[in-house]
C-alpha positions in Angstrom: -4.1 -3.1 7.5 -5.4 -1.4 5.1 -4.1 1.3 3.0 -6.7 3.3 0.9 -5.4 4.7 -2.3 -7.9 7.5 -4.1 -6.9 9.2 -7.6 -8.8 11.3 -9.1 -10.1 10.8 -12.7 -8.4 10.7 -15.5 -8.7 9.5 -19.2 -4.8 10.8 -19.5 -4.0 6.9 -17.9 -6.2 5.2 -20.2 -3.2 2.2 -20.9 -1.7 2.1 -17.6 -2.2 -0.5 -14.9 -0.9 1.1 -11.8 -4.1 0.8 -9.5 -3.1 -2.4 -8.1 1.2 -2.0 -7.7 1.1 1.9 -6.9 -0.5 1.9 -3.6 1.6 -1.4 -2.6 4.3 0.9 -3.5 3.6 3.6 -2.0 3.5 2.0 1.6 5.9 -0.3 1.1 8.5 0.9 4.1 5.3 0.3 6.7 5.2 -3.8 4.6 8.7 -4.3 6.4 7.2 -4.3 10.1 4.1 -6.7 8.8 4.7 -10.5 8.6 4.5 -11.6 4.3 1.6 -12.4 2.6 1.2 -15.9 2.4 -2.2 -15.6 0.1 -3.4 -13.1 -2.4 -7.1 -12.9 -3.3 -7.7 -9.6 -5.9 -10.9 -8.5 -7.7 -10.1 -5.3 -10.2 -11.9 -4.6 -13.5 -12.2 -1.0 -15.6 -15.1 1.0 -15.3 -13.2 4.0 -18.1 -9.7 2.7 -19.2 -8.8 0.0 -21.3 -6.2 -1.3 -18.2 -7.8 -1.7 -14.5 -8.6 1.0 -13.1 -10.2 0.1 -9.3 -9.2 -3.1 -7.5 -9.6 -4.5 -4.0 -7.1 -6.6 -2.8 -7.3 -9.4 0.5 -3.8 -10.7 1.7 -3.5 -13.7 3.9 -0.3 -13.4 6.5 -1.1 -15.9 9.1 -4.4 -18.1 10.4 -5.0 -15.0 12.2 -3.8 -11.9 10.2 -4.7 -10.3 7.7 -5.5 -6.8 5.8 -6.6 -5.3 2.2 -6.0 -2.8 -0.1 -8.5 0.0 -1.6 -7.6 1.4 -5.0 -9.4 3.5 -8.1 -8.5 6.2 -10.7 -12.6 7.2 -10.4 -13.1 9.4 -7.5 -13.1 12.9 -8.0 -10.8 13.7 -5.5 -7.8 11.8 -4.1 -7.0 9.6 -1.0 -4.0 7.6 0.6 -4.5 7.0 3.4 -3.3 3.9 5.9 -5.2 2.5 8.7 -3.9 -0.6 11.2 -6.0 -2.2 13.6 -5.0 -4.5 16.4 -5.9 -5.8 20.2 -5.3 -2.6 21.8 -6.4 0.2 18.9 -6.3 1.6 15.7 -4.2 3.7 14.0 -4.9 6.0 11.2 -2.4 7.8 9.0 -3.3 10.0 6.4 0.0 10.3 3.7 -1.2 13.9 2.2 -2.0 15.4 5.3 1.1 14.1 7.3 -1.0 13.3 10.3 -1.4 9.7 12.5 -4.2 8.9 14.7 -3.9 6.6 17.3 -7.7 5.7 18.8 -7.2 3.4 22.2 -10.1 2.5 24.5 -9.1 5.6 26.4 -9.5 7.9 23.2 -8.0 9.4 20.0 -4.4 10.2 20.2 -3.0 12.2 17.7 0.4 11.8 16.8 2.7 14.5 16.1 5.3 13.7 12.9 8.0 15.8 11.3 6.2 16.9 7.9 8.5 17.1 4.8 8.2 16.4 1.4 8.1 11.9 1.4 10.3 11.7 -1.9 12.9 14.1 -0.5 12.8 12.0 2.1 12.9 8.9 0.5 15.6 10.6 -2.2 17.7 11.6 0.4 18.1 8.0 2.3 18.9 6.1 -0.5 22.0 8.8 -0.7 22.9 8.2 2.3 22.8 4.3 2.5 24.5 4.5 -0.7 27.3 7.7 -0.1 28.1 5.1 3.3 27.8 1.5 2.4 24.8 0.8 4.0 21.4 -1.5 3.4 18.3 1.0 1.9 15.1 1.3 3.9 13.0 -0.5 2.4 15.5 -3.1 1.3 15.9 -3.4 -2.7 14.6 -7.5 -1.4 11.8 -5.4 0.5 10.6 -3.4 -3.2 11.6 -6.9 -4.9 8.7 -8.7 -1.9 6.1 -5.8 -2.7 6.1 -5.8 -6.2 6.0 -9.8 -6.3 2.2 -8.9 -4.3 1.1 -6.6 -6.7 2.1 -9.0 -10.0 0.3 -12.1 -7.8 -3.3 -9.0 -7.5 -2.9 -8.9 -11.4 -2.6 -12.7 -11.6 -5.3 -13.3 -8.8 -8.3 -10.9 -10.5 -7.2 -12.1 -13.7 -7.6 -15.7 -13.4 -10.4 -15.1 -10.8 -9.1 -17.2 -7.5 -6.3 -16.8 -4.8 -2.6 -16.9 -5.3 -0.1 -18.5 -3.0 3.2 -17.0 -2.6 6.5 -18.4 -1.9 7.7 -18.1 1.8 
């Protein structure tokens, strides 16, 4: 899994520590379908802001599976993509255009998806879960896990080493 998040450069965000948690939180529903990370290693820094404004994060799920997260606030444009690579092909999603492509041996397949405002959908699902007494998706536990990975990434780049996560 490769979440990629670029935001337009702005000096207004001088003291926020957001580039690491932001892309992870934004794709938290996707994290439900992958194994839990066992180790996190991050490289991050600040070019123009007080806090970090770029980060590359390596995630190890098990001996055969890993992922990366890249994010920054340095570019003149905004991108929000997710790429998943496996033995059967590659899936590439663009959150801004709300498009999905699958690349297989046979070639590229464009998947038709319903386009709607993501925050509107998320809030409607949350209200439905509360109103009807069922677990929201993603769950609070899943949100807590994603936040723990983001915190581990911050700890990793600050200390310069891998951070092991509890199973």
